[in-house]
Residue, then its C-alpha position, 0 to 999 in steps of 0.5 A: m499500500h503506497i503511503t507516499h513516494d518513499i513509504i510503502i506499508d505491506e498490507r501484512e502489518i495491517h491487522e483488522e478485527f470486526v467487534r460489535s458496534s454500538g449505534p444506529g443499526g436497530q437489531n442488526v447491531n446485536k447480531v453482526a460485528t460491524a465496527v472495525k478496530l485497525r491495529f498497526d505496529v509503529a514501534k517494530s514496522p520496518s516500513i516506516p522511517e525513524d522521524v516519520r515514526n517519531r511525528l507519528k507516535r506525537l500525532a497518534g496520542r491516545r490512539l497508540t498503546r504503550e507497547g507502540i501499536l497504533v489502534i483506530d476504531a471505526r463504527r461510523f457506518r452500518t456495514q463492515e465495509g464501509n467502516r473498514r474503508d473509513a478506518m483505512e482512510r484515517f490510518i492512511d491520513l495519519l501516516r501522510r501527516a507524520a510523513m510531512k516534515p515540519k517547517r523549520r522556524i526562523k528566528t527574527k527580531p522585532t523591528q525598532a519601529s515595533r518596539r517603539r510601538r510596542l512601548e508607546g503603547k504601554l505607556q498609554r495604557g499607564e496614563t489611562k489607568k493613572a487617570r482612573q485613580k483618586v486625585h489626592r489633595p493636599e490639605d490646608 
């Protein structure tokens, strides 16, 4: 399965389990296992480069177990096929987002004019607050 031009996942690394789903479906919900639990071992997968693996672990959040297994739970549709497709699409989307290298931030300094404007704003705010204080009159 092609994720990006340099990441190809072997479909044998992906395990699908069908479980009973909650939600719409009437009596069918109690009889047919339509929800899909897609499992992918992120920690041991040879198909993923190390930098993508680290970003994927960060992006997965609570969907990643302590053992490093990504679990995607799909139960949006009433059919196994619909949920299976949904789980695969979400898995591929997550991998593609992890494959994108983040742009490196370029440090910049504030301009002299912006620093001056900031200080003028602070002075103006201080004057406004000073004007709200009680006027202290010297006693005769």
